[in-house]
TITI-16057 format. One record per residue (C-alpha): residue number from 0; chain; x, y, z. Coordinates in Angstrom, 1 decimal. Layout:
// residues N
+-----+-------+--------+--------+--------+
|  nr | kette |   east |  north |     up |
+-----+-------+--------+--------+--------+
| NUM |     A |      X |      Y |      Z |
...
+-----+-------+--------+--------+--------+
***
This chain:
// residues 419
+-----+-------+--------+--------+--------+
|  nr | kette |   east |  north |     up |
+-----+-------+--------+--------+--------+
|   0 |     A |    0.3 |    0.2 |   -0.1 |
|   1 |     A |    2.8 |    2.1 |    1.0 |
|   2 |     A |    4.5 |    1.7 |   -2.5 |
|   3 |     A |    1.6 |    2.3 |   -4.2 |
|   4 |     A |    0.8 |    5.7 |   -2.3 |
|   5 |     A |    4.4 |    6.5 |   -3.1 |
|   6 |     A |    4.0 |    5.8 |   -6.9 |
|   7 |     A |    0.8 |    8.1 |   -6.6 |
|   8 |     A |    2.4 |   10.8 |   -5.1 |
|   9 |     A |    5.5 |   10.8 |   -7.3 |
|  10 |     A |    3.6 |   10.6 |  -10.7 |
|  11 |     A |    1.0 |   13.3 |   -9.9 |
|  12 |     A |    3.8 |   15.7 |   -8.7 |
|  13 |     A |    5.5 |   14.6 |  -11.9 |
|  14 |     A |    2.3 |   15.5 |  -14.0 |
|  15 |     A |    1.6 |   18.8 |  -12.4 |
|  16 |     A |    5.6 |   20.0 |  -12.6 |
|  17 |     A |    5.4 |   18.6 |  -16.0 |
|  18 |     A |    3.1 |   20.6 |  -17.8 |
|  19 |     A |    5.9 |   23.3 |  -18.3 |
|  20 |     A |    8.9 |   21.6 |  -18.3 |
|  21 |     A |   11.4 |   20.3 |  -20.9 |
|  22 |     A |   10.0 |   17.6 |  -22.6 |
|  23 |     A |   12.0 |   14.3 |  -21.4 |
|  24 |     A |   13.6 |   12.0 |  -23.7 |
|  25 |     A |   12.4 |    9.6 |  -26.2 |
|  26 |     A |   13.6 |    6.8 |  -23.9 |
|  27 |     A |   10.9 |    7.2 |  -21.6 |
|  28 |     A |    7.9 |    7.3 |  -24.1 |
|  29 |     A |    7.4 |    5.0 |  -27.3 |
|  30 |     A |    7.4 |    7.9 |  -30.3 |
|  31 |     A |   10.1 |   10.3 |  -30.9 |
|  32 |     A |    8.2 |   13.6 |  -32.6 |
|  33 |     A |    9.4 |   15.6 |  -35.1 |
|  34 |     A |    8.5 |   19.1 |  -36.3 |
|  35 |     A |   10.0 |   20.2 |  -39.8 |
|  36 |     A |    9.0 |   23.5 |  -41.5 |
|  37 |     A |   10.1 |   24.6 |  -45.1 |
|  38 |     A |   11.6 |   27.5 |  -46.8 |
|  39 |     A |    9.9 |   30.2 |  -48.5 |
|  40 |     A |   10.8 |   34.0 |  -47.6 |
|  41 |     A |    7.6 |   36.2 |  -46.2 |
|  42 |     A |    5.4 |   33.0 |  -47.3 |
|  43 |     A |    6.5 |   31.7 |  -43.7 |
|  44 |     A |    3.4 |   33.2 |  -42.6 |
|  45 |     A |    1.6 |   30.2 |  -44.0 |
|  46 |     A |    3.1 |   27.6 |  -41.7 |
|  47 |     A |    3.4 |   29.9 |  -38.7 |
|  48 |     A |   -0.9 |   30.2 |  -38.9 |
|  49 |     A |   -0.7 |   26.5 |  -38.9 |
|  50 |     A |    1.5 |   26.0 |  -35.8 |
|  51 |     A |   -0.5 |   28.8 |  -34.2 |
|  52 |     A |   -3.3 |   26.3 |  -34.2 |
|  53 |     A |   -1.7 |   23.2 |  -33.5 |
|  54 |     A |   -0.1 |   25.2 |  -30.3 |
|  55 |     A |   -3.7 |   26.7 |  -29.0 |
|  56 |     A |   -5.0 |   23.0 |  -29.6 |
|  57 |     A |   -2.2 |   21.7 |  -27.5 |
|  58 |     A |   -3.4 |   24.3 |  -24.6 |
|  59 |     A |   -6.7 |   22.8 |  -24.8 |
|  60 |     A |   -5.7 |   19.3 |  -24.4 |
|  61 |     A |   -3.0 |   20.0 |  -21.7 |
|  62 |     A |   -5.4 |   22.4 |  -19.9 |
|  63 |     A |   -2.3 |   24.8 |  -20.0 |
|  64 |     A |   -2.3 |   28.3 |  -21.6 |
|  65 |     A |    1.3 |   28.3 |  -21.2 |
|  66 |     A |    2.0 |   25.0 |  -23.5 |
|  67 |     A |    4.4 |   25.5 |  -26.3 |
|  68 |     A |    5.6 |   23.6 |  -29.5 |
|  69 |     A |    9.3 |   23.2 |  -27.9 |
|  70 |     A |    7.7 |   21.0 |  -24.6 |
|  71 |     A |    6.1 |   18.4 |  -27.1 |
|  72 |     A |    8.7 |   17.8 |  -29.8 |
|  73 |     A |   11.7 |   16.0 |  -29.6 |
|  74 |     A |   13.4 |   17.8 |  -33.0 |
|  75 |     A |   12.6 |   20.8 |  -34.7 |
|  76 |     A |   14.2 |   21.5 |  -38.0 |
|  77 |     A |   13.9 |   24.4 |  -40.5 |
|  78 |     A |   15.3 |   25.7 |  -43.8 |
|  79 |     A |   15.4 |   29.3 |  -44.6 |
|  80 |     A |   12.4 |   31.1 |  -43.3 |
|  81 |     A |   11.7 |   28.1 |  -41.6 |
|  82 |     A |   15.2 |   27.7 |  -40.0 |
|  83 |     A |   14.4 |   31.2 |  -38.6 |
|  84 |     A |   11.0 |   30.0 |  -37.0 |
|  85 |     A |   12.9 |   26.9 |  -35.2 |
|  86 |     A |   15.3 |   29.1 |  -34.0 |
|  87 |     A |   12.4 |   31.4 |  -32.5 |
|  88 |     A |   10.5 |   28.6 |  -31.3 |
|  89 |     A |   13.4 |   26.8 |  -29.5 |
|  90 |     A |   15.6 |   29.6 |  -28.2 |
|  91 |     A |   15.1 |   30.2 |  -24.5 |
|  92 |     A |   13.8 |   33.3 |  -23.1 |
|  93 |     A |   16.2 |   35.7 |  -21.8 |
|  94 |     A |   13.9 |   36.1 |  -18.7 |
|  95 |     A |   13.0 |   32.7 |  -18.2 |
|  96 |     A |   15.4 |   29.9 |  -19.9 |
|  97 |     A |   12.8 |   27.4 |  -19.5 |
|  98 |     A |   10.7 |   29.0 |  -21.9 |
|  99 |     A |   10.8 |   29.6 |  -25.7 |
| 100 |     A |   11.7 |   33.3 |  -26.7 |
| 101 |     A |    8.6 |   33.1 |  -29.1 |
| 102 |     A |    5.2 |   31.6 |  -29.4 |
| 103 |     A |    3.8 |   31.3 |  -32.5 |
| 104 |     A |    1.4 |   34.1 |  -32.4 |
| 105 |     A |    4.5 |   36.3 |  -31.9 |
| 106 |     A |    6.0 |   34.6 |  -34.6 |
| 107 |     A |    3.4 |   35.5 |  -36.8 |
| 108 |     A |    3.9 |   39.3 |  -35.7 |
| 109 |     A |    7.0 |   39.2 |  -36.3 |
| 110 |     A |    6.7 |   38.5 |  -40.1 |
| 111 |     A |    3.7 |   40.9 |  -40.0 |
| 112 |     A |    5.4 |   43.6 |  -38.4 |
| 113 |     A |    9.0 |   43.3 |  -39.7 |
| 114 |     A |    8.7 |   41.6 |  -43.2 |
| 115 |     A |    8.5 |   44.8 |  -44.9 |
| 116 |     A |   11.5 |   46.1 |  -43.4 |
| 117 |     A |   13.6 |   43.0 |  -44.1 |
| 118 |     A |   12.5 |   43.2 |  -47.9 |
| 119 |     A |   12.5 |   47.0 |  -48.0 |
| 120 |     A |   10.9 |   47.6 |  -51.4 |
| 121 |     A |   12.0 |   51.2 |  -51.7 |
| 122 |     A |   16.0 |   50.1 |  -50.9 |
| 123 |     A |   15.4 |   47.5 |  -53.9 |
| 124 |     A |   13.9 |   49.6 |  -56.2 |
| 125 |     A |   16.1 |   49.6 |  -59.7 |
| 126 |     A |   17.3 |   46.3 |  -58.8 |
| 127 |     A |   17.5 |   43.7 |  -61.6 |
| 128 |     A |   19.0 |   40.8 |  -62.0 |
| 129 |     A |   22.0 |   42.3 |  -63.8 |
| 130 |     A |   22.5 |   44.4 |  -60.7 |
| 131 |     A |   25.9 |   43.7 |  -58.9 |
| 132 |     A |   25.0 |   42.6 |  -55.4 |
| 133 |     A |   21.6 |   40.8 |  -53.6 |
| 134 |     A |   18.3 |   42.7 |  -54.0 |
| 135 |     A |   18.2 |   43.6 |  -50.5 |
| 136 |     A |   21.2 |   44.3 |  -47.9 |
| 137 |     A |   19.9 |   42.2 |  -45.3 |
| 138 |     A |   21.0 |   44.9 |  -42.6 |
| 139 |     A |   17.6 |   45.0 |  -41.1 |
| 140 |     A |   17.5 |   41.1 |  -40.6 |
| 141 |     A |   21.1 |   41.2 |  -39.3 |
| 142 |     A |   20.6 |   43.7 |  -36.6 |
| 143 |     A |   17.1 |   42.1 |  -35.6 |
| 144 |     A |   18.2 |   38.1 |  -35.5 |
| 145 |     A |   20.9 |   39.2 |  -33.3 |
| 146 |     A |   18.8 |   41.4 |  -31.1 |
| 147 |     A |   16.0 |   38.5 |  -30.7 |
| 148 |     A |   18.6 |   35.3 |  -30.4 |
| 149 |     A |   21.4 |   37.4 |  -28.8 |
| 150 |     A |   23.9 |   35.0 |  -27.3 |
| 151 |     A |   22.0 |   31.6 |  -27.8 |
| 152 |     A |   24.0 |   28.7 |  -29.0 |
| 153 |     A |   22.9 |   25.7 |  -31.1 |
| 154 |     A |   23.4 |   23.5 |  -27.3 |
| 155 |     A |   21.2 |   26.1 |  -25.7 |
| 156 |     A |   17.8 |   25.3 |  -27.4 |
| 157 |     A |   15.1 |   23.9 |  -25.8 |
| 158 |     A |   14.6 |   21.1 |  -27.5 |
| 159 |     A |   16.8 |   19.4 |  -30.6 |
| 160 |     A |   17.2 |   21.5 |  -33.8 |
| 161 |     A |   18.2 |   20.6 |  -37.5 |
| 162 |     A |   18.8 |   23.5 |  -39.7 |
| 163 |     A |   20.9 |   22.6 |  -43.1 |
| 164 |     A |   22.8 |   25.8 |  -45.2 |
| 165 |     A |   25.1 |   25.5 |  -47.7 |
| 166 |     A |   28.8 |   26.8 |  -47.3 |
| 167 |     A |   29.8 |   28.7 |  -50.8 |
| 168 |     A |   33.9 |   28.5 |  -50.0 |
| 169 |     A |   34.0 |   24.6 |  -49.2 |
| 170 |     A |   31.3 |   24.1 |  -51.5 |
| 171 |     A |   29.2 |   21.6 |  -49.5 |
| 172 |     A |   26.0 |   21.6 |  -46.9 |
| 173 |     A |   26.6 |   22.6 |  -43.4 |
| 174 |     A |   23.9 |   20.8 |  -41.1 |
| 175 |     A |   23.6 |   22.8 |  -37.7 |
| 176 |     A |   22.5 |   19.6 |  -35.7 |
| 177 |     A |   22.0 |   19.6 |  -31.8 |
| 178 |     A |   23.3 |   16.0 |  -32.3 |
| 179 |     A |   26.2 |   16.8 |  -34.0 |
| 180 |     A |   27.7 |   19.6 |  -31.7 |
| 181 |     A |   29.7 |   17.1 |  -29.5 |
| 182 |     A |   31.7 |   15.3 |  -32.4 |
| 183 |     A |   31.8 |   19.0 |  -34.1 |
| 184 |     A |   32.1 |   21.6 |  -31.6 |
| 185 |     A |   32.4 |   24.0 |  -34.5 |
| 186 |     A |   28.8 |   23.7 |  -35.1 |
| 187 |     A |   28.1 |   24.9 |  -31.7 |
| 188 |     A |   27.5 |   28.5 |  -33.5 |
| 189 |     A |   25.1 |   31.1 |  -32.3 |
| 190 |     A |   21.5 |   30.9 |  -33.5 |
| 191 |     A |   21.2 |   34.1 |  -35.0 |
| 192 |     A |   24.3 |   33.1 |  -37.3 |
| 193 |     A |   22.9 |   30.0 |  -38.3 |
| 194 |     A |   19.0 |   31.5 |  -39.0 |
| 195 |     A |   20.8 |   34.1 |  -41.1 |
| 196 |     A |   22.7 |   31.9 |  -42.9 |
| 197 |     A |   20.1 |   29.4 |  -43.6 |
| 198 |     A |   17.8 |   32.3 |  -44.8 |
| 199 |     A |   20.8 |   33.9 |  -47.1 |
| 200 |     A |   18.7 |   33.4 |  -50.3 |
| 201 |     A |   20.9 |   34.1 |  -53.4 |
| 202 |     A |   19.9 |   37.2 |  -55.2 |
| 203 |     A |   17.7 |   38.3 |  -52.2 |
| 204 |     A |   20.3 |   38.6 |  -49.4 |
| 205 |     A |   23.9 |   38.7 |  -48.7 |
| 206 |     A |   25.9 |   35.7 |  -47.8 |
| 207 |     A |   26.8 |   35.4 |  -44.0 |
| 208 |     A |   30.6 |   34.9 |  -43.1 |
| 209 |     A |   30.9 |   34.4 |  -39.3 |
| 210 |     A |   33.9 |   32.3 |  -37.4 |
| 211 |     A |   33.0 |   30.0 |  -34.7 |
| 212 |     A |   36.4 |   28.9 |  -32.7 |
| 213 |     A |   38.7 |   28.5 |  -35.7 |
| 214 |     A |   36.4 |   27.2 |  -37.9 |
| 215 |     A |   35.1 |   29.9 |  -40.6 |
| 216 |     A |   31.9 |   29.7 |  -42.3 |
| 217 |     A |   30.3 |   30.9 |  -46.1 |
| 218 |     A |   27.0 |   30.3 |  -46.0 |
| 219 |     A |   23.9 |   30.7 |  -48.1 |
| 220 |     A |   20.2 |   29.7 |  -48.4 |
| 221 |     A |   19.7 |   26.0 |  -46.8 |
| 222 |     A |   17.4 |   25.4 |  -49.5 |
| 223 |     A |   20.3 |   24.8 |  -51.5 |
| 224 |     A |   20.4 |   21.4 |  -49.7 |
| 225 |     A |   17.1 |   21.0 |  -48.7 |
| 226 |     A |   14.1 |   23.5 |  -49.2 |
| 227 |     A |   12.1 |   20.9 |  -47.1 |
| 228 |     A |   14.3 |   19.8 |  -44.5 |
| 229 |     A |   12.1 |   16.7 |  -42.7 |
| 230 |     A |   14.0 |   14.0 |  -44.5 |
| 231 |     A |   17.3 |   15.7 |  -43.0 |
| 232 |     A |   15.6 |   15.4 |  -39.6 |
| 233 |     A |   14.3 |   11.6 |  -39.7 |
| 234 |     A |   17.9 |   11.2 |  -41.0 |
| 235 |     A |   19.2 |   12.7 |  -37.5 |
| 236 |     A |   17.2 |   10.4 |  -35.5 |
| 237 |     A |   17.9 |    7.5 |  -37.3 |
| 238 |     A |   21.2 |    8.1 |  -36.9 |
| 239 |     A |   20.8 |    8.7 |  -32.8 |
| 240 |     A |   18.9 |    5.2 |  -33.3 |
| 241 |     A |   21.8 |    3.3 |  -35.0 |
| 242 |     A |   24.4 |    5.0 |  -32.6 |
| 243 |     A |   22.7 |    3.5 |  -29.9 |
| 244 |     A |   22.5 |    6.9 |  -28.0 |
| 245 |     A |   20.4 |    6.2 |  -24.9 |
| 246 |     A |   18.3 |    8.9 |  -24.8 |
| 247 |     A |   16.6 |    7.6 |  -28.0 |
| 248 |     A |   16.6 |    3.6 |  -27.0 |
| 249 |     A |   13.3 |    2.9 |  -25.5 |
| 250 |     A |   13.3 |    1.6 |  -21.5 |
| 251 |     A |   10.7 |   -1.3 |  -22.6 |
| 252 |     A |   13.5 |   -2.8 |  -25.1 |
| 253 |     A |   11.0 |   -4.9 |  -27.1 |
| 254 |     A |    8.8 |   -1.8 |  -28.0 |
| 255 |     A |    9.3 |   -0.8 |  -31.6 |
| 256 |     A |   10.4 |    2.8 |  -32.4 |
| 257 |     A |    7.7 |    5.1 |  -33.8 |
| 258 |     A |    8.6 |    8.4 |  -35.2 |
| 259 |     A |    5.9 |   10.9 |  -35.8 |
| 260 |     A |    6.8 |   13.7 |  -38.3 |
| 261 |     A |    4.8 |   16.8 |  -38.9 |
| 262 |     A |    6.1 |   18.7 |  -41.8 |
| 263 |     A |    4.6 |   22.1 |  -43.0 |
| 264 |     A |    5.6 |   23.6 |  -46.5 |
| 265 |     A |    5.1 |   27.5 |  -47.5 |
| 266 |     A |    2.8 |   26.9 |  -50.5 |
| 267 |     A |    3.4 |   26.0 |  -54.3 |
| 268 |     A |    1.9 |   27.9 |  -57.4 |
| 269 |     A |    1.1 |   25.5 |  -60.1 |
| 270 |     A |    3.1 |   25.7 |  -63.1 |
| 271 |     A |    0.7 |   26.8 |  -66.0 |
| 272 |     A |    3.4 |   26.3 |  -68.3 |
| 273 |     A |    3.1 |   22.9 |  -70.1 |
| 274 |     A |    5.8 |   22.1 |  -72.2 |
| 275 |     A |    6.4 |   19.3 |  -75.0 |
| 276 |     A |    9.2 |   17.9 |  -76.3 |
| 277 |     A |    8.8 |   19.0 |  -79.7 |
| 278 |     A |    8.6 |   22.6 |  -78.6 |
| 279 |     A |   11.7 |   22.4 |  -75.8 |
| 280 |     A |   14.0 |   20.8 |  -78.7 |
| 281 |     A |   14.6 |   24.5 |  -80.1 |
| 282 |     A |   14.7 |   26.1 |  -76.8 |
| 283 |     A |   18.3 |   28.0 |  -76.4 |
| 284 |     A |   20.2 |   28.0 |  -73.5 |
| 285 |     A |   18.9 |   30.9 |  -71.9 |
| 286 |     A |   15.5 |   29.5 |  -71.7 |
| 287 |     A |   16.7 |   26.2 |  -70.3 |
| 288 |     A |   18.5 |   27.8 |  -67.4 |
| 289 |     A |   15.4 |   28.9 |  -65.2 |
| 290 |     A |   13.0 |   26.0 |  -66.5 |
| 291 |     A |   15.8 |   23.5 |  -65.2 |
| 292 |     A |   16.0 |   25.5 |  -62.3 |
| 293 |     A |   12.2 |   25.4 |  -61.4 |
| 294 |     A |   11.9 |   21.8 |  -62.3 |
| 295 |     A |   14.8 |   20.7 |  -60.2 |
| 296 |     A |   13.1 |   22.3 |  -57.3 |
| 297 |     A |    9.8 |   20.8 |  -58.0 |
| 298 |     A |   11.5 |   17.1 |  -58.5 |
| 299 |     A |   13.8 |   17.6 |  -55.1 |
| 300 |     A |   10.1 |   18.3 |  -53.3 |
| 301 |     A |    8.5 |   15.1 |  -55.0 |
| 302 |     A |   11.4 |   13.0 |  -54.1 |
| 303 |     A |   11.3 |   14.3 |  -50.6 |
| 304 |     A |    7.9 |   12.7 |  -50.3 |
| 305 |     A |    8.5 |    9.6 |  -52.2 |
| 306 |     A |   11.9 |    8.9 |  -49.8 |
| 307 |     A |    9.4 |    9.8 |  -46.7 |
| 308 |     A |    6.6 |    7.7 |  -47.5 |
| 309 |     A |    8.9 |    5.0 |  -48.1 |
| 310 |     A |   10.2 |    5.3 |  -44.3 |
| 311 |     A |    7.2 |    5.6 |  -42.6 |
| 312 |     A |    5.9 |    2.4 |  -44.2 |
| 313 |     A |    8.9 |    0.7 |  -43.3 |
| 314 |     A |    8.4 |    2.0 |  -39.7 |
| 315 |     A |    4.8 |    0.7 |  -40.0 |
| 316 |     A |    3.3 |    3.7 |  -39.2 |
| 317 |     A |    2.3 |    5.8 |  -42.2 |
| 318 |     A |   -0.1 |    7.6 |  -40.2 |
| 319 |     A |    2.5 |    9.0 |  -38.1 |
| 320 |     A |    3.6 |   11.1 |  -40.9 |
| 321 |     A |    1.4 |   14.3 |  -41.4 |
| 322 |     A |    2.4 |   16.6 |  -44.7 |
| 323 |     A |    0.5 |   20.1 |  -44.8 |
| 324 |     A |    0.7 |   22.3 |  -47.9 |
| 325 |     A |   -1.0 |   24.4 |  -49.8 |
| 326 |     A |   -0.9 |   23.0 |  -53.5 |
| 327 |     A |   -2.5 |   25.7 |  -55.3 |
| 328 |     A |   -1.3 |   29.1 |  -53.8 |
| 329 |     A |   -2.4 |   32.1 |  -56.0 |
| 330 |     A |    0.6 |   33.3 |  -58.3 |
| 331 |     A |    0.0 |   36.8 |  -56.8 |
| 332 |     A |    1.0 |   35.3 |  -53.3 |
| 333 |     A |    3.9 |   33.2 |  -54.5 |
| 334 |     A |    6.7 |   35.8 |  -54.2 |
| 335 |     A |    9.2 |   35.0 |  -51.5 |
| 336 |     A |    9.5 |   38.8 |  -50.9 |
| 337 |     A |    5.9 |   40.6 |  -51.8 |
| 338 |     A |    5.8 |   42.5 |  -48.4 |
| 339 |     A |    2.8 |   44.7 |  -49.5 |
| 340 |     A |    0.2 |   44.8 |  -46.8 |
| 341 |     A |   -2.4 |   43.4 |  -48.8 |
| 342 |     A |   -0.1 |   40.2 |  -49.4 |
| 343 |     A |    0.7 |   39.8 |  -46.1 |
| 344 |     A |   -3.2 |   39.7 |  -45.1 |
| 345 |     A |   -3.6 |   37.0 |  -48.3 |
| 346 |     A |   -1.0 |   34.8 |  -46.8 |
| 347 |     A |   -2.5 |   34.7 |  -43.4 |
| 348 |     A |   -5.8 |   34.2 |  -45.3 |
| 349 |     A |   -4.1 |   31.2 |  -47.4 |
| 350 |     A |   -2.7 |   29.5 |  -43.8 |
| 351 |     A |   -6.2 |   30.0 |  -42.6 |
| 352 |     A |   -7.8 |   28.4 |  -45.4 |
| 353 |     A |   -5.5 |   25.5 |  -45.6 |
| 354 |     A |   -6.6 |   24.7 |  -42.2 |
| 355 |     A |  -10.0 |   23.9 |  -43.7 |
| 356 |     A |   -8.8 |   22.3 |  -46.4 |
| 357 |     A |   -9.0 |   18.4 |  -46.4 |
| 358 |     A |   -5.8 |   16.5 |  -45.4 |
| 359 |     A |   -3.9 |   15.5 |  -49.0 |
| 360 |     A |   -1.4 |   12.9 |  -49.8 |
| 361 |     A |    1.1 |   12.7 |  -52.8 |
| 362 |     A |    0.6 |    9.8 |  -54.8 |
| 363 |     A |    4.3 |    8.5 |  -55.3 |
| 364 |     A |    3.4 |    7.5 |  -58.5 |
| 365 |     A |    1.7 |   10.6 |  -60.3 |
| 366 |     A |    3.2 |   12.9 |  -58.0 |
| 367 |     A |   -0.4 |   14.7 |  -57.5 |
| 368 |     A |   -1.6 |   15.7 |  -54.3 |
| 369 |     A |   -4.9 |   13.4 |  -53.3 |
| 370 |     A |   -7.3 |   14.1 |  -50.7 |
| 371 |     A |   -7.7 |   11.6 |  -48.1 |
| 372 |     A |  -11.3 |   11.4 |  -47.2 |
| 373 |     A |  -10.8 |    9.7 |  -43.9 |
| 374 |     A |   -8.6 |   12.2 |  -42.3 |
| 375 |     A |  -10.9 |   15.2 |  -42.3 |
| 376 |     A |   -9.6 |   18.6 |  -42.5 |
| 377 |     A |   -6.0 |   19.7 |  -41.7 |
| 378 |     A |   -7.3 |   21.6 |  -38.6 |
| 379 |     A |   -9.0 |   18.4 |  -37.3 |
| 380 |     A |   -5.5 |   16.3 |  -38.4 |
| 381 |     A |   -3.7 |   18.9 |  -35.8 |
| 382 |     A |   -6.0 |   18.5 |  -33.3 |
| 383 |     A |   -5.6 |   14.6 |  -33.3 |
| 384 |     A |   -1.7 |   15.2 |  -33.7 |
| 385 |     A |   -2.0 |   17.7 |  -30.2 |
| 386 |     A |   -4.1 |   14.6 |  -28.4 |
| 387 |     A |   -0.9 |   12.2 |  -29.6 |
| 388 |     A |    1.8 |   14.7 |  -28.5 |
| 389 |     A |    0.0 |   15.3 |  -25.3 |
| 390 |     A |   -0.2 |   11.5 |  -24.4 |
| 391 |     A |    3.2 |   10.8 |  -25.5 |
| 392 |     A |    4.6 |   13.6 |  -22.9 |
| 393 |     A |    2.3 |   12.1 |  -20.2 |
| 394 |     A |    3.7 |    8.8 |  -20.9 |
| 395 |     A |    7.5 |   10.0 |  -20.2 |
| 396 |     A |    6.5 |   11.5 |  -17.3 |
| 397 |     A |    4.9 |    8.3 |  -16.0 |
| 398 |     A |    7.8 |    6.3 |  -16.9 |
| 399 |     A |   10.1 |    8.6 |  -15.3 |
| 400 |     A |    7.9 |    8.6 |  -11.9 |
| 401 |     A |    7.8 |    4.6 |  -12.1 |
| 402 |     A |   11.8 |    4.7 |  -12.7 |
| 403 |     A |   11.9 |    6.9 |   -9.4 |
| 404 |     A |    9.9 |    4.5 |   -7.6 |
| 405 |     A |   11.7 |    1.8 |   -8.6 |
| 406 |     A |   15.1 |    3.1 |   -7.6 |
| 407 |     A |   13.8 |    4.2 |   -4.0 |
| 408 |     A |   12.4 |    0.8 |   -3.2 |
| 409 |     A |   15.7 |   -0.5 |   -4.2 |
| 410 |     A |   17.5 |    1.5 |   -2.1 |
| 411 |     A |   15.3 |    0.7 |    0.6 |
| 412 |     A |   14.8 |    4.1 |    1.9 |
| 413 |     A |   11.9 |    4.8 |    4.4 |
| 414 |     A |    8.3 |    5.9 |    2.6 |
| 415 |     A |    8.2 |    9.4 |    4.7 |
| 416 |     A |   12.0 |    9.7 |    4.0 |
| 417 |     A |   11.8 |    9.0 |    0.2 |
| 418 |     A |    9.1 |   11.7 |    0.0 |
+-----+-------+--------+--------+--------+
***
């Protein structure tokens, strides 16, 4: 009886204290949770609106108005604007390091308030593709990033972060991953520098140079590596499993490892130009270059879906992968740097409309999005996801409480003393 009372006391204290605490390692649960956010410039408003709905759903499920995404995801990955969002979600608040620097409504306001200054149309007037230098000088974003993410480094984040960039000096990807900082200390850079590096879209913003220790970085847009970083994040987790990281190996050895992935896009505008081979055989190189660039970007996204669906099928958990993307974004809203008041409002509406759309899945044979009638709307799918995330966190708290109880009983400590 005493042992049961001890368990109830420890478990209830864990749950009450765990509502606003850092997520325990996946080893205490049975599902590794990942959030991934694509690149897309000012179109980052769209996934932010979606994330705001998820955060509100978590607050309702947890009966905790302070619930935030970093308390429920083991990994937050982001590319370009998604990398900036990831950094803001995972960076600790300077006045309370157990809380994030930004909630989702605050991130949305960041885009609405500062987007016009980041992409200052007045300073960019007269710029064209033959102009030397990028369209925007990047100074406002540089100063703002260092203001909101002052001294925070990669190993300071509230949860694991994965942000890709591309180093133009060494001509290879640089993946800033929380999992790699012990092996590669130079990756433990300031989040502000990482966010600026992954956001430095060629032609729009200048490349980012910084040193971390003796290592030099010359970075541009992470979209050159992976506009959608979901597969990178899953790979990082699988590497931890392969390396037998104790934080990722379930305490119940016979339990299969599950991975849950929420992947958010910034919107795709359908290409109205249908080109046939008869016409294309007469194209000059100057016409092929933009077509190839656009085609590659589309193909990479499709192949990403191909791989992810295969991975989750092999894990026997296809329902644990949710991709939310606007596949019919209006052309007038598709620019990554259109920051007119009208367009900002249109992007917010696009995010709100996306929530009401049915869940869609890419058919990996035709690569066309197909409605999944059984899954309801994206909003409903997010609300179900909130339930799963909440139950996973509670499971981890319960397992931790049981571990403590077993340890105390093994040590033979008296009941009152143990309490």
